[in-house]
N, C-alpha and C positions, 0 to 999 in steps of 0.2 A: 405455681406455673401446670398450663394446660399441655396434655399429653394426648392431645384426640387427634385423628388425624381431620380431615378436611377434600370432600373434591377428591380421595385418593379409592384406588385399585391398586389393596396388598394383593400383586400377581401369586400367583402358586412359585415354590421351590425349583431350578433348574434341574434337583434332582428328584423334583418329588415322584413317588412308583407307579406311580396311575393316571389312567390315562383318564378317567373324567369322577369327578364328583363322588366319593365312598362316605355313606355314614359312618363315622365311627363305632368301632366295638366294645363293651366292656373287657376290660382285664380282670379275668379270674375272679367275675361275677361284680368287679367295683366298677364305680365312674372311674374314668380320666379325666387328664383334664384336657383333651379334645371331645368325651359325648359331654361333660359340663358344658362347654365355651357353644359346643353346637345347637344343646335341649336350649342353651340362654337366645340365641340368634334366633335361629328357628323357631321358639313360640314369639315373641317380641320383634322382628324383622322392620328394622328403622327405629326402631325406640331406644337401643342401648346405645351409650358411646365407647368407646377404647378403654377409659376409664370406670365403664362401670361395668364391662367384659372382664378385666381383669380381677377390680376387688372382687366382685363376687365370685368368678372361682373360686379366687382365694379363699372365701368366706365359706364357700357352701360343699368345698373339702376338709375343714375344721372340723373337730368333736361338733358335734348337734348341739348345741347351746341354747336356750331361749338368753334372745338377749333383746332389750331395749330399742328404742332409735337411736339415745344416746350416745349410748355401747357400740352402734353397729357406725356413726358419723366421726366418733373418738377412735374406735381400731381403722378408719378409712383414711383418716390422718395419718397414725400410725403405720398405714402401708405402703402409703407415696410419702412420706418420710425422706423413705429410701429410693435409691432408685427399682426401676422394673424394667422386665425385658419389654416391648408394647409387641404386639400381636402378629407382626413380622416374623418370630422367633413363636409363633402359633403352632400346633402340630397341624389345626386344617389347611391350613395353606405349603407346608412343606409334607403332608405323609398323605393327605385327601383327597386333597382337591378343590376344596376351596377355597375362591377370589373372595376377600374381606373389601366387601365395598360399600364408602363411607361419603355421605351422604354434605352438602355444604354445613347441617346445622352440625356435625362430626357424629351420625348417628350411622351406626354400622347395619348392612344384613346382609346377606348369602349370597355366591354369586360363584354358581358350578363354567370348574375347568371348561365344559364342553356348551354352556350357552355361547348363543347368536351376542348375548348384548359384551359378556365376557370377550371373546374373541372380538368382537369393532371397538373396547376398550384398547385390549390388548395394544392391538393394527394402528389404535392412536389417532380411531377415527370419531372419538368424540373429544369435543380438543379444549373441554374443560374439568375434568380425568385427568392427576397425575396419575400415573402407576410405578408402583416402586413392589420389587421382585422379595419373596418371603425367605427370609434366610436360607442359604443349603444346610442340611444336615449333614454330609459332609466337606472337608473342602474340597476344592480343585483341582 
């Protein structure tokens, strides 16, 4: 089953507390999910899919262990055997002002909420990109 988005912008949540994109901070000296996802997508814009980001951000937060490619593939299969929250629940668009822009191949890159590109897409000026809002942090 394919969990990736295509030609889609995950727009910043309605209750996002910032008015421009900010880099997520460490918490207690440790990398949070937001920091891990930010670093991954920022380092390789337009390379990773939603599935890659979800699995890799989970894997990187596990105890550091040397794993073979076969072990990683097995862990990935086990990870996706259970339902997973999509990137609409990511802290990047919920709390830190980053839109997540997926291309026609399902690869993601960051799109800051204050950018002209983000504003055009949200305004509906880019016809071939679907806009989905990130999930709210609190009930309306």
